[in-house]
N, C-alpha and C positions, 0 to 999 in steps of 0.2 A: 596717764593712768586709764585703765580700761573702763568702759562705761558702766559695766555691771558693778564694779567696785565702787565707783563714784555714786551710783544710785543707792548702794547699800550704806554709804557713809556720809552722804552730803549733809544730812541734818542731825548727826549725832551730837553736835555741840550745842544744840538748842535745849533750852530748859524744858523739863517735863511740864505738861499742861494739866489743868484740872480735868475732870470727867468731860468727855466730848458730849455736846448737845445733840438732840434729835436732828438727824440729817447731817451731822458733822462727821468728819473723818476720824476713824479710830484705829487705823492700821494700814500696813502696806510698805513696800520697799521705800526707804527714804523718809518714812514717817517717824518723828521723834516725840510726838505728842502723846496724849492719853490713849491707852488701848482699851479703856472701859467706857461705857456709855451711862448717861443719866438713867435713872429709874424709868422703866416703861419702854425702853428701847434695847435692841440687841445689835451687837457689832457683827455686821454681815459682810462677808468677803465677796467682792465682785471681780477682783483680779489680784495677781500678786502685788500690784501696786496700790490697790485701793480697797479699803473696807470702810463701811459707812454705818452710822447708828440709825437703824430702821425701827420705827415704832412697832411695839408689840413683841411678845416673846416667841412667837411662832414663825418669825421671819426665816427664810431659808438661809443656810450657811454658804451656799454657792449658787451661782446662776446655773440653771439646768443646761446640760449639754444638748447638742442637736439630737433630733429624734433618729437620725440615721446611725448605722453601725459605726462605732468609733474604734478602729484598731489601734493598738499601741505602737505599731510600726506599719509601714506601707505594705499593701497586699503583695506587691511584687516590684521589682526594679528592672528597668530596661531602657534602651535608647528610646528617644522620643518617637512615638509611632507616627507614621505618615497620614493616618486617618483617624478621626475621632472615634469611629466605631470599634477600633481595635483596643481602646482603653477600657479596662474593666469598669462597669457601671457601679455607681453608688458606693464607692469605696475610695480611700486615699491611695494613690498610685504614684510611685516615684519615677521620674524620667531623667535621662541624661542625654548628652550629645544633641542638645537643642540649639547650639550656636555658640557664639563668643561668650565665654564665661570666665573672665580673668581670675576671679577669686574662688572658683568652684562653689558658687552658691548652690545649695541643695534646692531641688525643685520637685514639687508634688502637685498632681492634678486631681481634681474631683470632677467626674462627668456624671450628671444626673441620668436617671433611667431613660428619660425622654428629653433629648436635646432640641431646643428651639431651632427653627430655620435661621441660618446666619446668626448664631447665638452671640450674645454679649459675652465679654470676658471680664472677670473681676480678679485683680491681684490683691489678695488678702494678706497683709504684711504684719507679722508678729512683733511684740515688744521685746525688750531685753529680758534675759533669763528664760525666754520661751523658745519655741521652735515651730515649724510648720505643723507638726502633729498636735502640739498644744493649742495653737490658734484654731486649728480645725475643730478640735473637740470643745473649745470654750466659747466659740462663736456660732452664729446661725447661718453663716454664709453657705455652707454645704447643704443643710436641710432646706433652706429657702430655694436653692437651685432646683430642687425636685419639683417645686411649684412653678418656677418661672423659666426653667430650661436653660439658664446660662451656665457657662463653664467657670470653674474657679482654679486659679493657680495659687498655691501656698508656697512662697519661697521660704527657705530656711537659712539663717545667717551662718556663715562659715567661721565667725570670729569667736574667740574665747569670751565667755559671758553672753554670747549670742546676740549682742547688739549689732546694729547696722553701721556701715561706714557712711556717715553723712557729713564728714568733715574734710576729706581729702580733695585736692584739686581734680583728681581723676573722676571720682564719683559725681562731682558737681559740674562736670563738663560733658556735653553731648558727645557720645562715642569715645569718652575719655578712659573708660575702663572701670575697674573695681565692681562693687556690688550692684550698682545701678545698671550697668551695662549687661550684667548677667541676667538680671530680672527682665530687662527689656528684650533681650534675645529670646527668652522663653515666650514672651508675648508676641513677638514678631513671628516666631515659629508657629504659634497657635493660629495667627492670622493666615499664614501661608499654607498651612496643612490641615487645619481643623475646621475651616469654613467660618471662623470668627469674623464678625463684622468689624472692619478696621475703624469705623466711626463710633464704636461702642466698647472701647477698652477702658476700664475704670480701675482705680486704685483706692484702697482704704487701709488704714493702719492705725495702730495704737502706740503711743509713746515713741519709742525708737522707730517703730513701723510707720507712725504718723510723720516723723521727720523724713523717712525714706519716701513716703508719698509726696511730700513737698519737693524733695529732690527730683523725683520722676516728673512731676508737673513742670518744674523749671527746666530741667535738662532734656526732657523728651516730650515736649508738647506736640510733636508730630505723631506720637503714638498714644499718649494718654488723653482721653476725652474729658474725664472729670476725676476729681479726687476728694476724698473725705479724710480730714486730718483730726484725729482724736487725741487731744493733749500733746501737741507737737510744738514746732517752732517755725518761724519764717524760713523760706528757702535761703540757704547760705549762712544762716546765723551761727551754725556750728563750725564754719570754715576755719581750719587750722593747718594751712600749708606747711609741709615739712614734718608734721607730727604723725604718729602712727594712725592708721586708717580709721580706727574706731575710737578716736580720742574724744574726751569730754571737754567742752568749752564752758567753763563756769561763768564767764561774763554773759554768755547767752542764756544759760539755764537760769541764772538768778535775776534776769531782767535788767542787768546793768548796761548791756549793749543796746542802746536806744538810737535809732536812726530816723531820718526823714523818709517819707514815702518815696521820694525820688531816688534816694540812696538804696532803699530796699528793692524798688523796681529794677534798678540798674543791676543788682545782683542776679535777678532773674534773666534779664536780657543778656548778661555776660555768659550765661551757660550755653547758649546756642545763638551766637551772633547772627547767623544767616537765616534765622527763622523769621518768616513773614506771615505766618498763619495766625489762627486764633488760639489763645492760651486756654488750658483746660478750665472748665467750670469747677469752682472750688467751694467746699463747705468745711468750716473749721469749728471745732468744739473745744471748750476749755472750762476748767473749774476755777472759781475764785479763791479756793483754799489750796491750790496746787503749790506744794513746797519742793517739788522736784524740778519742774519746769514752770517757773513763776508766771503768774497771770499776765505780766507785761508782755510775754511772748504772744498772747492772744491779740493784744493791741498792735504789736508789730506786724502780725499776719494781716490784720485789717488794713493797716497803712500800705503794706506791700501789694496786696491784691486789688484794693480799690484804685491804686495808682496804675497798676498794670492794665486794669479794665477801664480806666478813665472814669471811675464812678465818684460821686461826691463823698466826702468823709462822713456825712450824716446819713444814717440808713433811711430808706424810703418807708420802711415799716419795722417795728420792733415789738413782737407779740409773743405771748406764751401760747403755743399751739396745743391742741387737745391731746396730742400724743406725748407732750413733754411733761415731766414731773413738775410739781410746784417749785418755783425758784429758777426755772430754766426760761430763757428768753431767746427768741430767734430774730436776729437783726438781718434784714435783707437790704443789700446795698444796690442790687441790680439783678438782672436775670442770671448772671453767672457767678454770683458770690453771696454766700450767707455765712453768718458768724453766730454760733450758739454759745451763750455764756450760762454756766450752771452755778448758781449761788450756793456757797458752802460746800461745794464738791472739791475733793482733792485730786490726787493723781492716781488713777485716770478717770475720766468720765466713762461710765458704763456704756457699752456699745448699743446702738439702736439700728440694727441691720435693716429692718423693714423700712425705716425712714431713709437710710442710705440708698436703698433700692429706688425709692420714690424720687429722691434727688437725682439719681442716675437716669431716671426715666424708664426703669425696668418694670417696676410695680405699678 
């Protein structure tokens, strides 16, 4: 069954809940609980997947879009240009013919008005039911690039329901094909032709895009320098060999699939057996009230990456940093791995792009 259908129906059998408390979830794809909030708070939409009860009646109904112009469609379409200066500035621009692209993943680039020397590259990967254009308009990756000079690639899923293939053997294998290879081909093109620093290629995604970020980190650690996973799962958790490429794995999503750190690390190692370098720096975010990708997935990610990095299972620090809302805590296990848990937050955790940039070393 397609991911989008599963996301829309996964929790329909759950009994309706009472009014949601302040800071509780009150809506979103897959949510079957109350859609009303207790007195004094307003149900505020943060994404198609997550609405939260925010104190006060004047809370915004949506997160503001980036300050840059947001077209409903790309400004133009054409083969990938050989030089970054030939890409229209400060607008979303579709490119084609950028390399191996087995599933014809759509690819859009955002070039800021002033590009940094040897700029970083961010792969900003959307959730199910979304698209490159939607993720562009609903996140701050583009607007912040005008400040920091990095380039953004916004991939767009080719699948019905617009989820990513994170389950097939092809996508989970280095140079194996499917969606992951199409995305990586665009990144490699940017490195070869646009002056992108090959040591600063980053991926960040939400939900299905978070899962794809994990896939890229495991299957292409030679390209990806760091990843931010917002409400995703461990690398390989959705593996379903022989099933359709964008299949749903309910054992993984509901947290029933529990493995040891060694087993989870072995999944990563199997993606690229010949790799001898350093795996990408990783930051994972998850809400404790996530009923689409259950919180157990957060703990599976921790087991996986602490084993890969040979870090202890206990964090060296676990604090609520000044930029985090109340109820969020940042557990740091070592210089290459952080895990941020959001108490009472469902699917998905709202994006914190400025903090992602700090983790990447851009801001």
